[in-house]
ZADO-1210 file (C-alpha; in nm, 4 decimals, padded with zeros to 6 digits):
<atoms>
<atom x="09.0029" y="07.7288" z="00.0861" code="UNK" pos="1"/>
<atom x="08.9518" y="07.4508" z="-00.1662" code="UNK" pos="2"/>
<atom x="09.0965" y="07.1933" z="00.0716" code="UNK" pos="3"/>
<atom x="08.8574" y="07.3131" z="00.3438" code="UNK" pos="4"/>
<atom x="08.5583" y="07.2658" z="00.1135" code="UNK" pos="5"/>
<atom x="08.6762" y="06.9194" z="00.0091" code="UNK" pos="6"/>
<atom x="08.7415" y="06.8156" z="00.3696" code="UNK" pos="7"/>
<atom x="08.3976" y="06.9325" z="00.4818" code="UNK" pos="8"/>
<atom x="08.2269" y="06.7455" z="00.1988" code="UNK" pos="9"/>
<atom x="08.4176" y="06.4263" z="00.2798" code="UNK" pos="10"/>
<atom x="08.3396" y="06.4561" z="00.6521" code="UNK" pos="11"/>
<atom x="07.9712" y="06.5078" z="00.5787" code="UNK" pos="12"/>
<atom x="07.9551" y="06.1862" z="00.3756" code="UNK" pos="13"/>
<atom x="08.0988" y="05.9611" z="00.6485" code="UNK" pos="14"/>
<atom x="07.8217" y="05.7789" z="00.8410" code="UNK" pos="15"/>
<atom x="07.9240" y="05.9075" z="01.1836" code="UNK" pos="16"/>
<atom x="07.6011" y="05.7937" z="01.3508" code="UNK" pos="17"/>
<atom x="07.6806" y="05.4316" z="01.2586" code="UNK" pos="18"/>
<atom x="08.0062" y="05.4709" z="01.4498" code="UNK" pos="19"/>
<atom x="07.8282" y="05.6171" z="01.7513" code="UNK" pos="20"/>
<atom x="07.9672" y="05.9669" z="01.6970" code="UNK" pos="21"/>
<atom x="07.7566" y="06.2818" z="01.6690" code="UNK" pos="22"/>
<atom x="07.9209" y="06.5095" z="01.4163" code="UNK" pos="23"/>
<atom x="07.6975" y="06.7787" z="01.2776" code="UNK" pos="24"/>
<atom x="07.8251" y="07.1217" z="01.1783" code="UNK" pos="25"/>
<atom x="07.6247" y="07.3872" z="01.0047" code="UNK" pos="26"/>
<atom x="07.7694" y="07.6100" z="00.7369" code="UNK" pos="27"/>
<atom x="07.7639" y="07.8994" z="00.9827" code="UNK" pos="28"/>
<atom x="07.9736" y="07.7068" z="01.2323" code="UNK" pos="29"/>
<atom x="08.2228" y="07.6124" z="00.9618" code="UNK" pos="30"/>
<atom x="08.2426" y="07.9745" z="00.8511" code="UNK" pos="31"/>
<atom x="08.3028" y="08.0837" z="01.2117" code="UNK" pos="32"/>
<atom x="08.5855" y="07.8303" z="01.2406" code="UNK" pos="33"/>
<atom x="08.7389" y="07.9672" z="00.9217" code="UNK" pos="34"/>
<atom x="08.7203" y="08.3231" z="01.0559" code="UNK" pos="35"/>
<atom x="08.8796" y="08.1998" z="01.3761" code="UNK" pos="36"/>
<atom x="09.1720" y="08.0325" z="01.2005" code="UNK" pos="37"/>
<atom x="09.2639" y="08.3044" z="00.9465" code="UNK" pos="38"/>
<atom x="09.4073" y="08.5560" z="01.1992" code="UNK" pos="39"/>
<atom x="09.5867" y="08.2680" z="01.3695" code="UNK" pos="40"/>
<atom x="09.7561" y="08.1762" z="01.0418" code="UNK" pos="41"/>
<atom x="09.8886" y="08.5321" z="01.0112" code="UNK" pos="42"/>
<atom x="10.0107" y="08.5241" z="01.3712" code="UNK" pos="43"/>
<atom x="10.1930" y="08.1943" z="01.3253" code="UNK" pos="44"/>
<atom x="10.3538" y="08.3133" z="01.0006" code="UNK" pos="45"/>
<atom x="10.4737" y="08.6298" z="01.1762" code="UNK" pos="46"/>
<atom x="10.6105" y="08.4207" z="01.4612" code="UNK" pos="47"/>
<atom x="10.8052" y="08.1957" z="01.2230" code="UNK" pos="48"/>
<atom x="10.9435" y="08.5014" z="01.0455" code="UNK" pos="49"/>
<atom x="11.0470" y="08.6594" z="01.3733" code="UNK" pos="50"/>
<atom x="11.2133" y="08.3446" z="01.5065" code="UNK" pos="51"/>
<atom x="11.3987" y="08.2725" z="01.1835" code="UNK" pos="52"/>
<atom x="11.5408" y="08.6252" z="01.1766" code="UNK" pos="53"/>
<atom x="11.7779" y="08.5440" z="01.4587" code="UNK" pos="54"/>
<atom x="11.9118" y="08.2188" z="01.3146" code="UNK" pos="55"/>
<atom x="12.2652" y="08.2304" z="01.1767" code="UNK" pos="56"/>
<atom x="12.2352" y="07.9157" z="00.9687" code="UNK" pos="57"/>
<atom x="11.9745" y="07.6945" z="00.8120" code="UNK" pos="58"/>
<atom x="12.0389" y="07.4301" z="01.0758" code="UNK" pos="59"/>
<atom x="11.9851" y="07.6752" z="01.3595" code="UNK" pos="60"/>
<atom x="11.6631" y="07.8004" z="01.1971" code="UNK" pos="61"/>
<atom x="11.5354" y="07.4426" z="01.1783" code="UNK" pos="62"/>
<atom x="11.6030" y="07.4056" z="01.5498" code="UNK" pos="63"/>
<atom x="11.4079" y="07.7220" z="01.6290" code="UNK" pos="64"/>
<atom x="11.1195" y="07.6201" z="01.4071" code="UNK" pos="65"/>
<atom x="11.1124" y="07.2727" z="01.5569" code="UNK" pos="66"/>
<atom x="11.0540" y="07.4298" z="01.8959" code="UNK" pos="67"/>
<atom x="10.7849" y="07.6573" z="01.7495" code="UNK" pos="68"/>
<atom x="10.6002" y="07.3532" z="01.6156" code="UNK" pos="69"/>
<atom x="10.5208" y="07.2665" z="01.9757" code="UNK" pos="70"/>
<atom x="10.3251" y="07.5898" z="02.0235" code="UNK" pos="71"/>
<atom x="10.0064" y="07.4787" z="01.8427" code="UNK" pos="72"/>
<atom x="10.0233" y="07.1414" z="02.0212" code="UNK" pos="73"/>
<atom x="10.0319" y="07.2880" z="02.3716" code="UNK" pos="74"/>
<atom x="09.6580" y="07.3685" z="02.3968" code="UNK" pos="75"/>
<atom x="09.5699" y="07.0115" z="02.3017" code="UNK" pos="76"/>
<atom x="09.8061" y="06.8732" z="02.5630" code="UNK" pos="77"/>
<atom x="09.6779" y="07.1186" z="02.8207" code="UNK" pos="78"/>
<atom x="09.3171" y="07.0265" z="02.7395" code="UNK" pos="79"/>
<atom x="09.3785" y="06.6668" z="02.8436" code="UNK" pos="80"/>
<atom x="09.4480" y="06.7855" z="03.1983" code="UNK" pos="81"/>
<atom x="09.2437" y="07.1050" z="03.2213" code="UNK" pos="82"/>
<atom x="08.9249" y="07.1534" z="03.0148" code="UNK" pos="83"/>
<atom x="08.9503" y="07.4655" z="02.7992" code="UNK" pos="84"/>
<atom x="08.5930" y="07.4889" z="02.6744" code="UNK" pos="85"/>
<atom x="08.3597" y="07.7617" z="02.8028" code="UNK" pos="86"/>
<atom x="08.6478" y="07.9810" z="02.9187" code="UNK" pos="87"/>
<atom x="08.5858" y="08.3290" z="02.7735" code="UNK" pos="88"/>
<atom x="08.8954" y="08.4754" z="02.9399" code="UNK" pos="89"/>
<atom x="09.1139" y="08.2644" z="02.7063" code="UNK" pos="90"/>
<atom x="08.9908" y="08.4426" z="02.3910" code="UNK" pos="91"/>
<atom x="09.2596" y="08.7179" z="02.3838" code="UNK" pos="92"/>
<atom x="09.5451" y="08.4664" z="02.4140" code="UNK" pos="93"/>
<atom x="09.6618" y="08.3694" z="02.0625" code="UNK" pos="94"/>
<atom x="09.6565" y="07.9956" z="01.9869" code="UNK" pos="95"/>
<atom x="09.5020" y="07.9088" z="02.3232" code="UNK" pos="96"/>
<atom x="09.1974" y="08.1280" z="02.2634" code="UNK" pos="97"/>
<atom x="09.1421" y="07.9903" z="01.9142" code="UNK" pos="98"/>
<atom x="09.1665" y="07.6359" z="02.0468" code="UNK" pos="99"/>
<atom x="08.9158" y="07.7040" z="02.3243" code="UNK" pos="100"/>
<atom x="08.6681" y="07.8747" z="02.0902" code="UNK" pos="101"/>
<atom x="08.7024" y="07.6017" z="01.8269" code="UNK" pos="102"/>
<atom x="08.6394" y="07.3339" z="02.0887" code="UNK" pos="103"/>
<atom x="08.3268" y="07.5224" z="02.1963" code="UNK" pos="104"/>
<atom x="08.1999" y="07.5371" z="01.8375" code="UNK" pos="105"/>
<atom x="08.2784" y="07.1714" z="01.7726" code="UNK" pos="106"/>
<atom x="08.1189" y="07.0780" z="02.1051" code="UNK" pos="107"/>
<atom x="07.7886" y="07.2290" z="01.9945" code="UNK" pos="108"/>
<atom x="07.8087" y="07.5321" z="02.2250" code="UNK" pos="109"/>
<atom x="07.8992" y="07.8224" z="01.9953" code="UNK" pos="110"/>
<atom x="08.0271" y="08.1227" z="02.1919" code="UNK" pos="111"/>
<atom x="07.9233" y="08.4815" z="02.1317" code="UNK" pos="112"/>
<atom x="08.0470" y="08.6732" z="01.8293" code="UNK" pos="113"/>
<atom x="08.2355" y="08.9170" z="02.0510" code="UNK" pos="114"/>
<atom x="08.4699" y="08.6373" z="02.1613" code="UNK" pos="115"/>
<atom x="08.5560" y="08.5654" z="01.7972" code="UNK" pos="116"/>
<atom x="08.6233" y="08.9346" z="01.7474" code="UNK" pos="117"/>
<atom x="08.8457" y="08.9533" z="02.0567" code="UNK" pos="118"/>
<atom x="09.0405" y="08.6426" z="01.9510" code="UNK" pos="119"/>
<atom x="09.0866" y="08.7689" z="01.5947" code="UNK" pos="120"/>
<atom x="09.1913" y="09.1194" z="01.6936" code="UNK" pos="121"/>
<atom x="09.4390" y="08.9944" z="01.9532" code="UNK" pos="122"/>
<atom x="09.5960" y="08.7483" z="01.7076" code="UNK" pos="123"/>
<atom x="09.6227" y="09.0206" z="01.4422" code="UNK" pos="124"/>
<atom x="09.7667" y="09.2676" z="01.6936" code="UNK" pos="125"/>
<atom x="10.0295" y="09.0150" z="01.8019" code="UNK" pos="126"/>
<atom x="10.1089" y="08.9389" z="01.4374" code="UNK" pos="127"/>
<atom x="10.1552" y="09.3087" z="01.3612" code="UNK" pos="128"/>
<atom x="10.3769" y="09.3470" z="01.6663" code="UNK" pos="129"/>
<atom x="10.5949" y="09.0549" z="01.5557" code="UNK" pos="130"/>
<atom x="10.6210" y="09.1908" z="01.1997" code="UNK" pos="131"/>
<atom x="10.7164" y="09.5320" z="01.3381" code="UNK" pos="132"/>
<atom x="10.9810" y="09.3750" z="01.5650" code="UNK" pos="133"/>
<atom x="11.1149" y="09.1739" z="01.2701" code="UNK" pos="134"/>
<atom x="11.1371" y="09.4847" z="01.0523" code="UNK" pos="135"/>
<atom x="11.3131" y="09.6681" z="01.3331" code="UNK" pos="136"/>
<atom x="11.5590" y="09.3809" z="01.3765" code="UNK" pos="137"/>
<atom x="11.6259" y="09.3769" z="01.0019" code="UNK" pos="138"/>
<atom x="11.7431" y="09.7369" z="01.0205" code="UNK" pos="139"/>
<atom x="12.0360" y="09.6277" z="01.2359" code="UNK" pos="140"/>
<atom x="12.3594" y="09.5493" z="01.0602" code="UNK" pos="141"/>
<atom x="12.4347" y="09.2681" z="01.3038" code="UNK" pos="142"/>
<atom x="12.1272" y="09.0727" z="01.1928" code="UNK" pos="143"/>
<atom x="12.1864" y="09.1284" z="00.8216" code="UNK" pos="144"/>
<atom x="12.5598" y="09.0552" z="00.8070" code="UNK" pos="145"/>
<atom x="12.5872" y="08.8265" z="01.1109" code="UNK" pos="146"/>
<atom x="12.8506" y="09.0339" z="01.2864" code="UNK" pos="147"/>
</atoms>
């Protein structure tokens, strides 16, 4: 939270208009971005936990997590080919929905509050599902002892 406040204050002090860039965010927009990212952080942590459960060694876990690092990058790569802004049907898809809504907010076209709610609830639901699957996998002897 502290790093977010510091980053916002630094970004507000840069003379963007001298560089030909319009960058103006209100406190409400920043708060909406924070509310958008918090459920996503829980989802990504649950995904890392789930993926690392099946690794038999540290090296194998690093391989799994290296592949998972690509997940947050995919919407950015996809957005270069296919514009993701103003697509309300993307909101329930974790990561992709947050990216699309954040690009709408940063583009000066804030979406409705219901889209933020849908994106947050879907990310939390997926996170709870992954935590439940991880807990269920941990009850197996094969996962615990590697047999």
